[in-house]
RODO-2510 file (C-alpha; in nm, 4 decimals, decimal comma):
residues 185
     n   res          X          Y          Z
     1     m    -0,0026     0,0039     0,0011
     2     p     0,1407     0,3478    -0,0794
     3     k     0,2677     0,5657     0,1995
     4     f     0,0127     0,8454     0,1711
     5     f    -0,2736     0,5905     0,2646
     6     e    -0,1008     0,4745     0,5829
     7     k    -0,1684     0,7657     0,8173
     8     q    -0,5360     0,8154     0,9022
     9     t    -0,6416     1,1499     1,0427
    10     d    -0,9280     1,2276     1,2693
    11     p    -1,1630     1,4680     1,0813
    12     n    -1,2562     1,6310     1,4181
    13     s    -0,8978     1,7059     1,5196
    14     q    -0,7293     2,0422     1,4378
    15     p    -0,4124     2,0704     1,2502
    16     q    -0,1140     2,0939     1,4792
    17     g    -0,0349     2,4662     1,3834
    18     e    -0,3948     2,5851     1,4527
    19     k    -0,4411     2,4614     1,8182
    20     n    -0,3298     2,7859     1,9877
    21     l    -0,5091     3,0392     1,7560
    22     d    -0,7813     3,2657     1,9035
    23     p    -1,1278     3,2173     1,7688
    24     v    -1,2358     3,4589     1,4845
    25     r    -1,3792     3,7737     1,6577
    26     t    -1,4859     4,0999     1,5089
    27     h    -1,3353     4,4001     1,6708
    28     l    -1,5260     4,6676     1,4952
    29     s    -1,7932     4,6824     1,2161
    30     w    -1,9446     4,9845     1,0510
    31     t    -2,1186     5,1063     0,7258
    32     a    -1,9843     5,3904     0,5101
    33     p    -1,9628     5,4739     0,1425
    34     s    -1,7313     5,2708    -0,0697
    35     r    -1,5283     5,5620    -0,1958
    36     p    -1,4742     5,9236    -0,1302
    37     f    -1,7319     6,1409    -0,3050
    38     r    -1,8278     6,5029    -0,3390
    39     k    -2,0645     6,6520    -0,5874
    40     k    -1,8599     6,8241    -0,8541
    41     d    -1,9622     7,1593    -0,9977
    42     r    -2,0040     7,2619    -1,3562
    43     s    -1,6466     7,3878    -1,3935
    44     y    -1,5153     7,0407    -1,3187
    45     y    -1,7133     6,8793    -1,6210
    46     t    -1,6294     7,1783    -1,8519
    47     t    -1,2545     7,1450    -1,7828
    48     i    -1,2694     6,7700    -1,8334
    49     a    -1,4572     6,8171    -2,1701
    50     i    -1,2096     7,0821    -2,2996
    51     i    -0,8997     6,8582    -2,2070
    52     v    -1,0538     6,5488    -2,3696
    53     m    -1,1593     6,7435    -2,6811
    54     l    -0,8012     6,8799    -2,7120
    55     l    -0,6561     6,5238    -2,6678
    56     i    -0,8985     6,3787    -2,9305
    57     l    -0,8096     6,6513    -3,1808
    58     i    -0,4363     6,5715    -3,1356
    59     s    -0,5096     6,1936    -3,1625
    60     l    -0,7054     6,2489    -3,4824
    61     l    -0,4243     6,4618    -3,6323
    62     a    -0,1847     6,1788    -3,5409
    63     r    -0,4309     5,9251    -3,7004
    64     e    -0,4615     5,7326    -3,3749
    65     v    -0,8352     5,6332    -3,3952
    66     i    -0,8096     5,3615    -3,1283
    67     l    -0,6652     5,6319    -2,8766
    68     v    -0,9875     5,8398    -2,9450
    69     g    -1,2022     5,5369    -2,8421
    70     v    -0,9814     5,4915    -2,5275
    71     l    -1,0155     5,8626    -2,4460
    72     l    -1,3953     5,8507    -2,4763
    73     a    -1,4173     5,5429    -2,2593
    74     f    -1,1982     5,7050    -1,9991
    75     t    -1,4103     6,0180    -2,0150
    76     f    -1,7219     5,8158    -1,9549
    77     v    -1,5669     5,6388    -1,6474
    78     v    -1,4563     5,9823    -1,5027
    79     y    -1,8070     6,1181    -1,5674
    80     v    -1,9825     5,8234    -1,3933
    81     l    -1,7533     5,8251    -1,0933
    82     a    -1,7996     6,2046    -1,0479
    83     f    -2,1745     6,2086    -1,1013
    84     i    -2,3047     5,8838    -0,9367
    85     a    -2,2807     5,8693    -0,5583
    86     p    -2,1224     5,5479    -0,4211
    87     e    -2,3105     5,2688    -0,2506
    88     d    -2,2643     5,2088     0,1261
    89     v    -2,0539     4,8967     0,2187
    90     e    -1,9866     4,7276     0,5402
    91     y    -1,6290     4,7370     0,6838
    92     k    -1,5174     4,4907     0,9417
    93     i    -1,1914     4,4582     1,1363
    94     s    -1,1483     4,1099     1,2966
    95     t    -0,8837     3,8980     1,4415
    96     q    -0,8143     3,7429     1,1091
    97     g    -0,8044     4,0547     0,8924
    98     i    -1,0103     4,3280     0,7224
    99     t    -1,3336     4,2812     0,5210
   100     i    -1,4586     4,5449     0,2850
   101     g    -1,8045     4,4515     0,1432
   102     d    -1,7456     4,0945     0,0018
   103     h    -1,3678     4,1120    -0,0112
   104     f    -1,1528     3,9836     0,2777
   105     y    -0,7827     4,0608     0,3392
   106     f    -0,5663     3,8547     0,5857
   107     w    -0,3375     4,0398     0,8117
   108     g    -0,0367     3,8676     0,6421
   109     d    -0,1306     4,0433     0,3165
   110     l    -0,1378     4,3883     0,4693
   111     d     0,1693     4,6061     0,5329
   112     s     0,0994     4,9343     0,7206
   113     f    -0,1600     5,2080     0,7680
   114     w    -0,2122     5,5811     0,8022
   115     f    -0,5007     5,8280     0,8042
   116     s    -0,5828     6,1118     0,5620
   117     p    -0,8787     6,3411     0,4731
   118     k    -1,0106     6,3357     0,1207
   119     e    -1,3245     6,4938    -0,0342
   120     g    -1,4539     6,5742     0,3187
   121     h    -1,4129     6,2124     0,4411
   122     n    -1,1660     6,0710     0,6903
   123     i    -0,9929     5,7671     0,5394
   124     v    -0,7623     5,4820     0,6589
   125     h    -0,5146     5,3864     0,3983
   126     v    -0,3767     5,0284     0,4375
   127     l    -0,0886     4,9259     0,2177
   128     t    -0,0933     4,5633     0,1017
   129     h     0,1663     4,3145    -0,0169
   130     l    -0,0629     4,2311    -0,3141
   131     h    -0,0233     4,3418    -0,6664
   132     f    -0,3889     4,4443    -0,6777
   133     p    -0,5139     4,6228    -0,4718
   134     g    -0,1955     4,7924    -0,3671
   135     q    -0,3838     4,9983    -0,1076
   136     l    -0,7128     4,9648     0,0755
   137     l    -0,9284     5,2672     0,1572
   138     l    -1,1640     5,2395     0,4514
   139     l    -1,3866     5,5406     0,4917
   140     l    -1,4419     5,5977     0,8662
   141     g    -1,7960     5,7264     0,8451
   142     d    -1,8968     5,7922     1,2050
   143     q    -1,6133     5,5832     1,3652
   144     s    -1,3538     5,7503     1,5710
   145     e    -1,0045     5,7612     1,4322
   146     g    -0,8507     5,6766     1,7716
   147     e    -1,0540     5,3558     1,8141
   148     i    -0,9680     5,2276     1,4676
   149     k    -0,6008     5,3263     1,5315
   150     n    -0,5849     5,1274     1,8571
   151     i    -0,7302     4,8142     1,6830
   152     l    -0,5227     4,8297     1,3715
   153     a    -0,1987     4,9081     1,5646
   154     k    -0,2187     4,5547     1,7245
   155     y    -0,1703     4,4042     1,3803
   156     l     0,0016     4,6634     1,1520
   157     p     0,2560     4,9406     1,1945
   158     f     0,1134     5,2968     1,1998
   159     l     0,2751     5,5497     0,9670
   160     e     0,2739     5,9163     1,0815
   161     i     0,3605     6,0351     0,7252
   162     a     0,2005     5,8743     0,4190
   163     p     0,4545     5,7205     0,1824
   164     k     0,4547     5,9036    -0,1567
   165     s     0,5576     5,7357    -0,4836
   166     l     0,6812     5,9334    -0,7837
   167     i     0,3330     5,9087    -0,9394
   168     d     0,1679     6,0427    -0,6244
   169     k     0,4052     6,3413    -0,6277
   170     w     0,3408     6,3967    -0,9929
   171     a    -0,0357     6,3749    -0,9529
   172     e    -0,0326     6,6333    -0,6584
   173     s     0,1750     6,8635    -0,8669
   174     l    -0,0547     6,8433    -1,1686
   175     q    -0,3631     6,8837    -0,9403
   176     k    -0,2036     7,1999    -0,7728
   177     h    -0,0997     7,3672    -1,1063
   178     f    -0,3924     7,2649    -1,3136
   179     p    -0,7064     7,2272    -1,0894
   180     l    -1,0139     7,0758    -1,2550
   181     e    -1,2466     7,2898    -1,0435
   182     t    -1,2525     7,6434    -0,9371
   183     p    -1,1631     7,6817    -0,5779
   184     h    -1,4576     7,7133    -0,3359
   185     r    -1,4711     8,0301    -0,1269
***
């Protein structure tokens, strides 16, 4: 008889490495929008339309018809994300990891976290070791920043200053010098 049939295991017994694990327990659960959202004004849509028309004109002069299709598709996505409010999702922080809606992330796949404001919302950014998504965004809603920080700090290191990649710096510079909306006063 082959060796792999010799050892019989009891289906009710736990694997040796899992005997000392705590049971899965939810530390905190709340509902908030799935992404930051603020209703855009007319100047935002006008600026986007002008930029896209200019890029389409350049693409047509260069005879890049496929690029025109890509630009139109990208413009549609930008319009939908700016116009339609996001749905509410449930966020959970447990002893096993973080759940956002139907997606679960183990603590081993997560790297570090920090807080930042965006579009009038307080957000927890959680870096991951995954290729996609590289970063999780948890909108705090009515939860306190201190309570979430205390729970996450048990499992992940807290960063006082958000790490910025070259693309982040480039995007901030573009946003600063070429705003898509007129500043609110």
